[in-house]
Each structure stands twice: as C-alpha cells, then as structure tokens.
C-alpha positions as CSV (number, residue, x, y, z in Angstrom):
1,M,162.2,93.5,65.5
2,K,160.7,91.2,68.1
3,I,162.6,91.8,71.3
4,A,162.4,89.8,74.6
5,I,163.8,91.5,77.7
6,L,164.5,88.7,80.2
7,T,164.3,90.3,83.6
8,L,166.2,88.6,86.5
9,T,164.5,90.0,89.6
10,G,161.2,91.7,90.3
11,Q,162.8,93.8,93.0
12,R,164.6,96.2,90.8
13,D,165.4,94.7,87.3
14,K,161.7,94.5,86.2
15,Y,161.1,98.1,86.9
16,I,164.2,99.1,84.9
17,D,163.5,96.6,82.1
18,N,159.9,98.0,81.7
19,L,161.4,101.5,81.3
20,L,163.8,100.2,78.7
21,A,160.9,98.4,76.9
22,E,159.0,101.7,76.7
23,K,161.9,103.4,75.1
24,L,162.4,100.5,72.6
25,R,158.8,100.6,71.6
26,E,159.2,104.3,70.6
27,Y,161.5,103.0,67.8
28,G,158.7,100.7,66.6
29,H,160.0,97.4,68.0
30,E,157.7,94.7,69.4
31,V,159.0,94.3,73.0
32,N,157.9,91.9,75.8
33,V,159.4,91.8,79.3
34,R,159.5,88.3,80.7
35,N,160.7,86.7,83.9
36,Y,164.1,85.1,83.2
37,I,164.0,82.5,85.9
38,Y,160.4,81.2,85.6
39,A,159.7,81.9,81.9
40,G,163.1,82.2,80.1
41,H,162.8,78.9,78.2
42,E,159.2,79.3,77.2
43,T,159.8,82.9,76.1
44,V,162.5,81.8,73.6
45,C,160.8,78.7,72.3
46,Y,157.2,80.0,72.2
47,E,157.6,83.7,71.3
48,K,160.7,83.1,69.1
49,P,162.3,86.6,69.5
50,D,164.8,88.0,67.1
51,V,166.7,89.7,70.0
52,I,167.0,89.0,73.7
53,V,168.2,91.3,76.3
54,H,169.8,89.0,78.9
55,P,171.2,89.5,82.4
56,M,174.9,89.4,83.0
57,P,175.9,85.8,82.1
58,G,177.6,84.5,85.2
59,G,177.2,80.9,86.1
60,Q,176.5,77.7,84.2
61,Y,172.7,78.2,83.7
62,K,173.1,81.7,82.1
63,Y,176.1,80.6,80.1
64,D,174.3,77.7,78.6
65,F,171.2,79.8,78.0
66,I,173.0,82.4,75.8
67,Q,175.0,79.7,74.0
68,L,171.9,78.0,72.8
69,C,170.2,81.3,71.9
70,K,173.2,82.2,69.8
71,K,173.2,78.8,68.2
72,W,169.6,79.4,67.1
73,G,170.5,82.7,65.5
74,I,169.1,85.0,68.1
75,E,170.9,88.4,68.6
76,V,172.0,88.4,72.2
77,I,172.4,91.6,74.1
78,V,173.5,91.7,77.8
79,R,172.4,94.4,80.2
80,R,174.5,94.5,83.4
81,G,172.3,94.8,86.5
82,E,175.3,96.0,88.6
83,A,177.7,98.9,88.1
84,G,180.9,97.0,88.5
85,M,183.7,99.0,90.1
86,G,185.9,102.0,89.6
87,R,189.4,101.6,88.3
88,K,191.3,102.7,91.4
89,E,189.3,100.3,93.6
90,F,189.4,97.5,91.0
91,E,193.2,97.5,90.7
92,Q,193.5,97.0,94.5
93,L,191.6,93.7,94.3
94,D,193.2,90.3,94.1
95,K,192.6,88.0,91.1
96,A,189.7,86.1,92.7
97,R,187.8,89.3,93.5
98,K,188.4,90.7,90.0
99,T,186.9,87.5,88.6
100,I,183.8,88.0,90.6
101,I,183.3,91.6,89.3
102,L,184.2,90.8,85.6
103,G,182.4,87.4,85.5
104,G,184.2,84.0,85.5
105,W,182.9,82.8,82.2
106,D,184.1,83.8,78.7
107,Y,180.7,84.8,77.2
108,S,182.1,87.0,74.4
109,R,181.5,84.6,71.5
110,Y,177.8,84.4,72.4
111,V,177.0,88.1,73.1
112,D,176.7,90.7,70.4
113,L,176.4,93.8,72.5
114,E,176.8,94.5,76.3
115,L,175.3,97.5,78.0
116,T,177.2,98.7,81.0
117,W,176.8,101.6,83.5
118,G,179.9,103.9,83.7
119,P,182.6,104.3,81.1
120,E,185.5,103.6,83.5
121,F,184.3,100.0,84.2
122,T,183.5,99.6,80.6
123,D,187.2,100.2,79.8
124,I,188.2,97.7,82.5
125,I,186.0,95.0,80.9
126,A,187.6,95.7,77.5
127,E,191.1,95.5,78.9
128,Q,190.8,92.7,81.4
129,G,187.5,91.0,80.8
130,F,186.1,89.1,77.9
131,M,184.2,91.6,75.7
132,P,186.0,93.7,73.1
133,K,185.6,97.5,73.2
134,E,183.5,97.6,70.1
135,K,180.8,95.4,71.7
136,L,180.5,97.6,74.8
137,R,178.3,100.6,75.4
138,S,178.2,102.8,78.6
139,C,174.6,103.9,79.4
140,G,174.7,105.4,82.8
141,A,173.2,104.4,86.2
142,F,170.2,102.2,85.2
143,A,169.0,101.7,88.8
144,F,168.3,105.3,89.4
145,D,166.2,106.1,86.4
146,P,162.8,105.7,88.2
147,Y,163.7,108.5,90.7
148,F,163.7,111.0,87.9
149,L,160.2,110.2,86.6
150,P,157.9,113.2,86.9
151,D,155.2,111.3,89.0
152,F,157.6,109.7,91.4
153,R,156.8,110.9,95.0
154,R,157.4,109.9,98.6
155,N,154.6,109.0,100.9
156,L,155.1,111.1,104.0
157,N,152.0,110.1,105.9
158,H,153.1,107.2,108.1
159,E,154.8,106.3,111.3
160,K,158.6,106.5,111.5
161,T,159.7,103.6,109.5
162,V,163.2,101.9,109.3
163,L,163.9,99.6,106.4
164,F,166.7,97.0,106.7
165,A,167.9,96.0,103.2
166,T,169.9,92.8,103.4
167,G,172.9,91.8,101.3
168,F,174.0,88.3,102.4
169,S,173.0,86.0,99.6
170,T,176.1,83.8,99.9
171,C,174.7,82.5,103.1
172,D,172.1,80.6,101.1
173,C,174.5,79.0,98.6
174,R,175.3,75.3,99.0
175,S,178.9,74.7,99.9
176,E,179.8,73.4,96.4
177,Y,178.5,76.5,94.7
178,C,179.4,80.1,94.6
179,E,177.2,83.2,93.9
180,L,177.9,85.5,91.0
181,G,179.0,82.8,88.6
182,L,182.2,81.6,90.2
183,P,183.2,78.1,89.2
184,Q,182.4,75.3,91.5
185,D,184.7,74.7,94.5
186,N,186.2,78.2,94.2
187,P,188.0,78.7,97.6
188,Y,187.0,82.4,97.6
189,H,183.4,81.2,98.2
190,E,184.2,80.2,101.8
191,E,185.6,83.6,102.6
192,I,182.6,85.4,101.3
193,Y,180.3,82.9,103.1
194,A,182.0,83.6,106.4
195,I,181.7,87.4,106.0
196,H,178.0,87.2,105.0
197,R,177.2,84.7,107.7
198,K,178.6,86.8,110.5
199,A,176.9,89.9,109.2
200,R,173.5,88.3,108.8
201,D,173.7,87.0,112.4
202,K,174.6,90.4,113.7
203,W,171.7,91.9,111.7
204,I,169.1,89.5,113.0
205,E,170.2,90.1,116.6
206,A,170.4,93.9,116.1
207,I,166.9,94.1,114.5
208,N,165.3,92.2,117.4
209,E,167.1,94.4,119.9
210,L,165.9,97.6,118.2
211,V,162.3,96.4,118.1
212,R,162.5,95.7,121.9
213,A,164.2,99.0,122.6
214,F,161.9,101.2,120.5
215,G,158.8,99.1,121.0
216,N,156.5,101.7,122.6
217,E,157.7,104.7,120.5
218,N,155.5,104.3,117.3
219,W,158.3,103.0,115.1
220,R,157.7,100.6,112.2
221,W,160.4,98.0,111.3
222,E,160.7,96.5,107.8
223,L,163.0,94.1,106.0
224,K,163.7,93.8,102.3
225,V,165.5,90.7,101.3
226,R,168.2,91.0,98.6
227,P,167.6,89.1,95.3
228,G,169.2,85.7,95.8
229,E,168.5,85.5,99.5
230,M,165.9,83.2,101.1
231,E,163.3,84.7,103.4
232,L,163.0,81.6,105.6
233,E,165.7,82.3,108.1
234,Y,164.5,85.9,108.6
235,K,160.9,84.7,109.1
236,Q,162.0,82.1,111.6
237,K,164.3,84.4,113.7
238,L,162.9,87.9,113.5
239,L,160.2,89.1,115.8
240,P,156.7,89.0,114.3
241,S,156.4,92.8,114.3
242,V,159.1,93.1,111.6
243,K,157.4,93.3,108.2
244,I,159.2,91.3,105.5
245,H,158.5,92.6,102.0
246,T,158.0,90.0,99.3
247,Q,160.8,89.6,96.8
248,T,158.7,90.9,93.9
249,I,158.4,94.5,95.3
250,P,160.9,96.9,93.7
251,S,163.2,98.9,96.0
252,S,161.8,102.1,94.5
253,Q,158.3,101.3,95.7
254,V,159.5,100.3,99.2
255,L,161.7,103.4,99.7
256,R,158.7,105.7,99.1
257,D,157.3,104.7,102.5
258,I,160.3,104.7,104.8
259,D,162.3,107.3,106.8
260,I,165.6,105.6,107.5
261,L,167.5,103.0,105.5
262,V,170.0,100.5,106.9
263,H,172.0,98.5,104.4
264,S,175.3,96.6,104.3
265,G,177.0,98.5,101.4
266,S,174.3,98.8,98.8
267,T,173.3,101.0,95.8
268,M,170.1,101.5,97.7
269,A,172.0,104.2,99.7
270,I,172.1,106.2,96.5
271,E,168.4,105.6,95.9
272,A,167.7,106.8,99.4
273,H,169.8,109.9,98.8
274,L,167.7,110.8,95.7
275,L,164.7,110.7,98.0
276,N,166.3,112.6,100.9
277,I,166.3,109.6,103.1
278,P,169.2,109.1,105.6
279,S,171.0,105.8,105.4
280,F,173.5,103.8,107.5
281,N,175.9,101.0,106.4
282,F,175.7,98.4,109.2
283,C,178.2,95.5,109.0
284,N,179.5,96.3,105.5
285,V,180.0,93.4,103.1
286,N,180.7,95.4,100.0
287,P,184.4,95.2,98.8
288,D,184.1,98.6,97.0
289,P,185.5,101.2,99.4
290,L,183.6,104.0,97.8
291,L,180.2,102.4,97.9
292,A,181.0,101.1,101.4
293,S,181.6,104.7,102.6
294,V,178.9,106.7,101.0
295,S,176.8,106.2,104.1
296,P,178.1,106.4,107.7
297,R,179.6,103.0,108.6
298,L,178.5,101.4,111.8
299,E,179.7,98.1,113.3
300,S,178.2,97.8,116.8
301,Y,174.6,97.6,117.9
302,E,175.1,100.5,120.2
303,D,176.2,102.8,117.3
304,L,173.2,101.6,115.3
305,E,170.7,102.4,118.0
306,W,172.3,105.8,118.7
307,N,172.2,106.9,115.1
308,I,168.7,105.7,114.3
309,A,167.4,107.5,117.4
310,R,169.0,110.8,116.3
311,A,168.7,110.6,112.5
312,Q,167.3,113.7,110.8
313,I,164.2,112.5,109.0
314,Y,163.7,113.9,105.4
315,Q,167.4,114.9,105.1
316,S,170.0,112.8,103.3
317,N,173.2,112.1,105.2
318,I,175.2,110.9,102.2
319,N,178.8,111.8,101.8
320,E,178.5,114.2,98.8
321,T,182.2,114.0,97.9
322,I,182.0,110.2,97.6
323,F,178.6,110.4,95.8
324,H,180.2,112.5,93.0
325,E,183.2,110.2,92.9
326,L,180.9,107.3,92.5
327,E,179.1,109.0,89.6
328,E,182.4,109.8,87.9
329,H,184.2,106.6,88.5
330,L,181.5,103.9,88.9
331,Y,177.9,104.6,88.0
332,G,178.2,106.9,85.1
333,K,175.6,109.6,84.6
334,I,172.9,109.7,87.2
335,D,170.3,111.7,85.2
336,G,167.4,109.4,84.6
337,K,168.3,108.7,81.0
338,A,170.2,105.4,81.1
339,C,167.3,103.4,79.7
340,E,166.9,106.0,77.0
341,R,170.6,105.7,76.0
342,A,170.4,101.9,76.1
343,A,167.4,101.8,73.8
344,A,169.2,104.0,71.3
345,Y,172.3,101.7,71.4
346,I,170.1,98.6,70.9
347,N,168.2,100.2,68.0
348,E,171.4,101.3,66.4
349,H,172.9,97.8,66.7
350,I,169.9,95.9,65.2
351,S,168.8,98.4,62.6
352,G,169.1,97.0,59.1
353,K,170.2,93.6,60.3
354,K,168.6,90.5,58.7
355,I,168.2,88.1,61.6
356,K,167.2,84.6,60.7
357,T,166.4,82.3,63.6
358,N,165.9,78.5,63.9
359,I,164.4,78.2,67.4
360,P,162.9,74.8,68.4
361,N,159.4,74.6,70.0
362,T,160.8,73.1,73.2
363,W,164.0,73.7,75.2
364,P,166.4,70.7,74.8
365,K,166.4,68.4,77.8
366,T,169.8,67.4,79.3
367,T,171.0,65.7,82.5
368,K,174.5,67.1,82.4
369,Y,173.8,69.0,85.6
370,H,173.0,65.8,87.6
371,K,175.9,65.9,90.0
372,D,174.4,64.8,93.3
373,K,173.3,61.3,92.4
374,K,173.1,60.3,96.1
375,N,170.3,62.6,97.0
376,I,168.8,63.6,93.7
377,H,167.3,61.0,91.3
378,L,165.9,61.0,87.8
379,Q,163.7,58.1,88.6
380,R,161.7,57.7,91.9
381,Q,163.4,55.6,94.5
382,E,161.8,54.4,97.8
383,G,161.2,57.2,100.2
384,D,161.8,59.9,97.6
385,V,159.9,63.2,97.4
386,S,158.8,64.4,94.0
387,W,160.0,67.8,93.0
388,L,158.9,69.9,89.9
389,C,161.4,72.5,88.8
390,P,159.5,75.8,88.4
391,C,162.1,77.0,85.9
392,C,162.5,74.2,83.3
393,R,159.3,72.4,84.4
394,N,161.0,69.0,84.7
395,Q,160.3,66.5,87.5
396,Y,162.9,64.9,89.6
397,F,163.1,63.0,92.9
398,V,164.8,63.9,96.1
399,V,165.7,62.1,99.3
400,K,163.2,63.1,102.0
401,G,164.3,65.8,104.3
402,L,166.2,68.0,101.9
403,N,164.8,71.6,101.4
404,L,167.4,72.9,99.0
405,T,168.5,71.1,95.8
406,T,169.9,71.8,92.4
407,C,167.7,70.8,89.4
408,P,169.5,68.1,87.5
409,Y,168.1,69.4,84.2
410,C,168.8,73.1,84.3
411,S,171.1,73.6,87.4
412,M,168.8,76.0,89.1
413,G,169.0,76.2,92.9
414,I,165.5,75.3,94.2
415,E,164.2,75.6,97.8
416,M,161.2,73.8,99.2
417,T,158.6,76.1,100.7
418,N,156.6,75.5,103.8
419,L,153.7,74.6,101.6
420,N,155.8,71.6,100.5
421,K,156.0,72.8,96.9
422,P,159.3,73.6,95.3
423,K,160.0,77.2,94.5
424,A,162.9,78.8,92.6
425,Q,165.4,80.0,95.1
426,G,166.3,82.9,92.9
427,V,170.1,82.3,92.8
428,I,171.2,81.0,89.5
429,K,174.3,78.9,90.1
C-alpha cells in the first residue's frame, strides 16, 4: 500500500511519524512522511496515496481535509498527537472542557481507524466522543518512544542550561477563533485566552529577571516555543541572551543539551524524567490535575529562582506516584513500542483491502472561508498588500497594516514575518 503520513509539527510529531514510517516499511508498505500544513494538499493530489495517517481532526481545515480524502476513496487513519485525559480527571470537567479534549467535530464518518495512547481515554472516546469502539486502537505513549532508542544519549558537556518550554498558544488566536478545533465564537476561548495571556506575561518577566540575577554565573537560558505559538512576542520582549529554538527542532533533540526544564503543565516533564532532568511547572495552564502535578508547581518568581538555584542536576525530581498513575490512567504503556503497535494495527486494518481512489490532480478551490471581507479581499483593492498562502498556494489581498490573517481559501491562520513574506502560523483553526 502507498501510505502518506501527514505530520503536523516538526517539534515532536515528525520524529514520531518517522519512527512509525520505519515500522510500516517493515511490512512492505511504501511510506512517505510529509508536512501537513505546507504540503498536505500536494501530497494527496500528486502522490495519490491509498492511505493517509492524519492528525486529530479538530477545526474546519482538518475536518474538510479528511472529508475530501474520504470522498476520493482514501483510507483515513487518525493518530492522536496528545494523550487526552484519564477518566477520573475527565469526569470532573464541564461540557466545554470535555469538548476540547474529545474534539468538537463529528469526524467518525470520514475516519476508518483512530490510534490513541492509553486504553482509559480510548474508552472515553467510545462512550462520549464520536468514534465507535471497533474503530479505536490504544497504542501507548507515542511521544516517549525516542527515549528508548539504543543510540539516544544526553550531551553532558556544556554550561548549566535552563530550558523554558512554553504552552500558551491561545494567546496567538484571533478573538473569533479558538484553538484545538472549538467552533467559532465559543465563549470558553476567552477564558483560556485570559489564563494563557497572564501566564505568558509572567513567564517573560520571570525569564528576564532570571537572566539578570544569574548573569555572571555561567548559566545558559533557552526557550522552546510550543507548536501553534508565534515566536515574535518572545523575540521582542526577551533579553538577547535568551536562545529561542526554531519551531522545527524536536523536543527530544533540545532536551539532550539541557540541565533543568521549566514548563507550564507539559508532557515534556515526562520526557525530562526519562533523561534524569529535573523539571518545574511554573504558572500551570494544564487542566489535567495529574499532569499539572507531576513536577513541583511554582507560582511566584521568588519560588522559581530559589528552586532553579538549588536543583540537583542529573537527577529527576518527578513525583513517581503520579508518574505511574499517568502511565496507568492517561498515557498507556511507556515502553518505547507505541509506534511498533500502531504500525501493526495499521497493517492489520489495511491488509487484504482493495482500495480504489479517484483523486484529482489539484485540490479544489473554494472561497467559503472568506469571512473577513472588510480586511481580506480576493481581488486587489487600493492600498492592499498581496499575500500568498504557503499552505494552499493561493493569493489574496489584505489591508495594509495587518500581520495576522485567515486565508480565505483554506482557513489557515497566517502571520506576516519581518521579512514581509507570509508564513503559516502553525495553528490550524
């Protein structure tokens, strides 16, 4: 079978998807890994795969993508990039928060198989989400597979290095959109935005204070921006000595070269633990109480500075009890074999199937996403700036002065870079 794995981010997903591709090739399949945002349309129309492995379909762009693929006869398999939530924690959420975790779009008619992490959340999806049990497969903790590779090692020859891993992507969503596939104008967006905005402001202030406080003590300060966040505000407000990693570098590569991790309620805390790196949760924004508590939680700058100064390098400080609870109730098996199990499930699902596709040579062009007719135009008007969407490759025109727009042809959020060329923001809305 010809399989296209559409990877959402270069920070983590690409690394995992390449591991999955290796396992699928062992079954004799022809497998390519392509960037979903920048090459999704071309991959489908030019390479004409029999099967696609697609990110979690939250949001209009993803929903429309899988709908067309299914219409053309392609077998659609979804691999969830996030673990979801354990049952105890999930049942304590209100309806809006449950919608975020499960996904706000009924994608079941367009998806043939969904690959999840732990069995507990898989059961939740079957009971309260959109996918029936027979279309779901629990594979284990995808994100941690790289740390079990035999050649994976830490680099210990460097100055003391602190990595700040951000988690505030809602700050960069326009007010009429929500992250994670919530419908437009969902009131919960404003609540999330306020939480993320406050936390990001505290982070920027705290990082600069730490750089000043430890400036002459041979410390290195680094920042890794979460997929979906823009780097621009950090570049503008952080001191020049803070190294900001490019979005394409996977977390597993960055973590090899650090000594302390600061996050805001992230799975990177588990990754750090697997490398014996101490971690701290500063200004938590994660609603999952287990994941929020796996690292020591800090709220004030004073606590952050005190703990960083006294952290025991090369020794994990994770809460072992919570770690094992997370493995049992959230992630599933953390054993380095999630991609291996996923490949086996995919191979089992497609073996013997006669898949006939009818894929066009070009992606259909539509203007149904053209909502902001005041600022975004399909034909040039006086004073407009020409934008070229790097995702669907269509040109449109924007009132001068805007640096963030939504493509009227594919609904992708696009930011204008300092080079005055449009670039995909990375948040699919």
